[in-house]
C-alpha positions in Angstrom: -8.1 33.8 -18.5 -8.6 30.8 -16.1 -12.1 31.8 -15.3 -13.0 32.2 -18.9 -11.6 28.7 -19.9 -12.8 27.2 -16.6 -10.8 23.9 -16.7 -11.7 21.2 -14.2 -8.1 21.1 -13.1 -5.3 23.8 -13.5 -1.7 22.6 -13.3 1.0 25.2 -12.9 4.8 24.6 -13.2 7.7 26.9 -12.2 5.6 28.6 -9.6 8.6 29.8 -7.6 6.4 30.6 -4.6 5.9 28.9 -1.3 2.3 28.2 -0.2 2.5 30.9 2.4 3.4 33.5 -0.2 0.5 32.6 -2.7 -0.9 35.6 -4.6 -4.5 36.6 -3.9 -5.3 35.7 -7.6 -4.7 32.1 -6.5 -6.2 32.1 -3.0 -9.3 34.0 -4.0 -10.6 31.4 -6.5 -13.5 29.7 -4.8 -14.3 27.7 -7.9 -11.1 25.8 -7.2 -11.6 24.8 -3.5 -9.0 22.0 -3.7 -5.5 23.5 -4.1 -2.2 21.6 -3.9 1.2 23.3 -3.8 4.7 21.9 -3.8 7.7 24.3 -3.5 11.5 23.9 -2.8 12.4 23.1 0.8 15.8 24.6 0.4 15.6 27.6 -1.9 12.8 30.2 -1.7 11.7 31.1 -5.2 13.0 28.1 -6.9 11.0 25.5 -8.9 7.6 24.5 -7.6 4.3 23.2 -9.0 0.7 23.6 -8.1 -2.6 21.9 -8.9 -6.1 23.5 -8.5 -9.0 21.2 -8.7 -12.9 21.7 -8.9 -13.4 18.4 -7.4 -11.5 16.7 -4.6 -9.0 14.0 -5.7 -9.2 10.6 -4.0 -5.6 11.0 -3.1 -2.7 13.4 -3.6 1.0 12.6 -3.4 4.0 14.7 -3.6 7.4 13.8 -5.4 8.7 10.6 -6.7 9.9 8.9 -3.6 13.5 10.1 -3.7 14.2 12.7 -1.1 17.0 14.3 -2.8 14.7 15.2 -5.7 11.4 15.6 -3.8 12.8 18.5 -1.8 12.7 20.7 -4.8 8.9 20.5 -5.0 8.6 19.5 -8.7 5.8 16.7 -8.8 2.2 16.5 -7.5 0.1 13.4 -8.5 -3.6 13.3 -8.0 -5.8 10.3 -8.1 -9.2 10.7 -9.5 -11.9 7.8 -9.9 -11.0 7.1 -13.5 -7.4 8.5 -14.0 -4.3 9.8 -12.4 -3.1 13.4 -13.2 0.5 14.4 -12.8 2.0 17.8 -12.9 5.7 18.0 -13.1 8.4 20.7 -13.5 11.4 18.9 -15.1 14.9 20.3 -14.6 16.5 22.1 -17.5 19.5 19.8 -18.6 21.2 22.7 -20.4 24.7 21.8 -21.9 26.2 18.5 -20.6 23.0 17.2 -19.1 24.3 18.6 -15.6 21.2 18.7 -13.5 20.1 15.2 -15.0 23.3 13.4 -14.3 22.0 11.1 -11.4 24.3 8.5 -9.9 21.8 6.6 -8.0 20.8 3.7 -10.3 18.2 2.1 -7.9 
């Protein structure tokens, strides 16, 4: 499907896979030579996002600058000449907004 649609950038969320465990379907895509992966530091098989690009971004950053959240591998931002592209996997709040109850107001 990806090869048929041929997007310039492919963003994936909830990958649940560390970079070392990427499947061959991803690593064997030469049309996307620039691959960026973020996964949970603490929990194998948890959260994760990826960005596959045909052209190299000017800059790539990971996370939002808050270590307690960034360790879950939920955000990648790529800067291109005319735009920024963000792929994010947002936590499911479920009932009671549990995972979204953040006490740090800074």
